[in-house]
ROPA-518787 format. One line per 8 residues: their letters; for each residue z, x, y of C-alpha. Coordinates in steps of 0.1 Angstrom, whole numbers, plus 5000, padded with zeros to 4 digits. Example, Ala and Ser with C-alpha at 12.3 -4.5 7.8 and 13.67 -1.06 7.14 Angstrom:
2
AS = 5078,5123,4955; 5071,5137,4989
% end
This chain:
199
MKKIVIAT = 4617,9075,6965; 4608,9069,6930; 4573,9072,6916; 4560,9041,6896; 4524,9042,6881; 4505,9013,6879; 4486,9015,6843; 4448,9005,6863
KNEKKILE = 4420,9019,6880; 4415,8984,6896; 4415,8988,6934; 4416,8955,6941; 4446,8949,6913; 4462,8981,6927; 4463,8963,6966; 4478,8936,6952
LKAAFSAL = 4507,8955,6938; 4510,8977,6962; 4515,8945,6988; 4544,8928,6964; 4558,8960,6963; 4561,8976,7002; 4596,8964,7008; 4612,8983,6975
PVEILSLD = 4614,9024,6982; 4591,9034,6956; 4556,9055,6957; 4530,9033,6941; 4503,9061,6922; 4473,9048,6900; 4456,9064,6872; 4433,9077,6896
DFGELPDA = 4463,9099,6912; 4462,9117,6873; 4425,9128,6871; 4406,9119,6835; 4429,9101,6813; 4419,9082,6782; 4424,9048,6779; 4446,9030,6758
IEDGNTFE = 4439,9015,6731; 4452,8978,6737; 4448,8962,6704; 4480,8936,6706; 4479,8901,6702; 4498,8887,6734; 4492,8897,6770; 4528,8911,6765
ENAEIKAR = 4517,8932,6738; 4489,8952,6753; 4509,8952,6785; 4534,8972,6767; 4514,8991,6746; 4496,9005,6788; 4532,9012,6801; 4542,9033,6771
FFMSKTNC = 4509,9055,6768; 4504,9060,6807; 4543,9069,6808; 4539,9096,6782; 4505,9106,6797; 4520,9107,6838; 4555,9117,6826; 4562,9091,6852
ACLADDSG = 4578,9053,6849; 4550,9030,6847; 4542,8995,6857; 4514,8981,6829; 4498,8945,6834; 4479,8924,6809; 4465,8892,6822; 4435,8866,6812
LEVDALNG = 4422,8832,6814; 4427,8810,6786; 4403,8781,6785; 4415,8747,6766; 4377,8735,6754; 4374,8770,6741; 4409,8773,6722; 4423,8795,6749
LPGVHSAR = 4395,8815,6745; 4388,8846,6763; 4426,8851,6759; 4437,8892,6753; 4397,8899,6754; 4395,8885,6790; 4381,8915,6804; 4360,8927,6775
FVGYHGDD = 4350,8891,6768; 4314,8904,6758; 4325,8933,6742; 4330,8965,6762; 4355,8970,6796; 4356,8957,6827; 4317,8943,6836; 4328,8910,6857
AANNQKLL = 4290,8894,6855; 4282,8895,6824; 4322,8882,6810; 4317,8857,6835; 4283,8846,6823; 4295,8846,6786; 4318,8822,6799; 4290,8800,6809
DELDRVGV = 4276,8805,6776; 4304,8793,6760; 4311,8762,6778; 4273,8750,6777; 4278,8759,6740; 4304,8736,6737; 4288,8706,6758; 4316,8707,6786
AEAKSDYR = 4309,8715,6825; 4346,8720,6830; 4373,8729,6817; 4412,8730,6825; 4424,8764,6826; 4452,8787,6828; 4456,8825,6841; 4483,8845,6825
CALVFIDL = 4496,8876,6834; 4525,8899,6813; 4539,8927,6835; 4560,8958,6818; 4582,8984,6832; 4591,9012,6814; 4611,9043,6828; 4618,9075,6815
NGTKFETQ = 4651,9069,6802; 4638,9038,6780; 4648,9010,6803; 4626,8982,6803; 4619,8953,6822; 4592,8921,6808; 4581,8896,6830; 4555,8867,6829
GICYGTIK = 4536,8842,6855; 4508,8811,6844; 4491,8788,6870; 4468,8760,6857; 4431,8752,6872; 4402,8746,6858; 4372,8761,6853; 4338,8752,6870
KIARGTGG = 4305,8763,6863; 4298,8768,6903; 4310,8804,6913; 4325,8801,6954; 4342,8829,6971; 4341,8866,6973; 4375,8877,6971; 4395,8885,6942
FGYDPYFY = 4377,8893,6904; 4373,8887,6874; 4369,8850,6864; 4384,8841,6902; 4350,8828,6914; 4351,8801,6886; 4387,8793,6886; 4393,8759,6910
FDSGKTMA = 4425,8749,6926; 4435,8714,6928; 4427,8721,6962; 4394,8723,6960; 4394,8763,6966; 4387,8788,6938; 4413,8818,6936; 4382,8839,6948
ELSLEEKD = 4386,8816,6982; 4423,8830,6987; 4436,8854,7010; 4455,8883,6994; 4483,8868,7007; 4478,8832,6995; 4465,8841,6963; 4503,8860,6961
KISHRGAA = 4519,8832,6964; 4504,8810,6932; 4484,8832,6913; 4497,8844,6878; 4504,8878,6888; 4524,8871,6919; 4547,8852,6901; 4547,8875,6877
LRQMVDQL = 4553,8902,6906; 4580,8882,6923; 4599,8882,6894; 4597,8921,6888; 4603,8927,6924; 4637,8910,6920; 4647,8935,6886; 4634,8965,6901
KKYLSKR = 4655,8959,6933; 4686,8951,6914; 4675,8983,6889; 4668,9006,6917; 4703,8997,6939; 4718,9012,6909; 4707,9046,6909
% end
């Protein structure tokens, strides 16, 4: 069975990815399975560049095929911010509460109560033999200043769909069907299924 390292320590993201790959003949590992590893320097200008940086970096550190994603929120009223800086909007990585507060502050600054937005995801898979696959997904919604739901992570409680539900109110199955990551994952599963069947 092929081992694939998912380049994240985000437990909720790992659950989403494991569920997506459950039908493939692969063993999914996370960065936590390798002890203390340094962080990749995500200095790309696009989600695709950052995903590839992480995939190549952690492939070299783990000596395993690696799948990395970079994803984020783009808010029209903020000229596309936070974009590639979504996870570190406040200047450091992974503080959802602080990032969400900054998002609300920025909406106040430009004088809007809600704003059209999209979530984007880029996935990059790189194998030790140099094989590379890249997929992308996008979903559209509206950022509102009232948080709802306890699921998901990041900006999910503030990201509303036309149905009135937020990303944080969706079950894992619902989220997989309509989210940016779900769309990118379905494409990646198809690519990997074909790739692994030839090995």
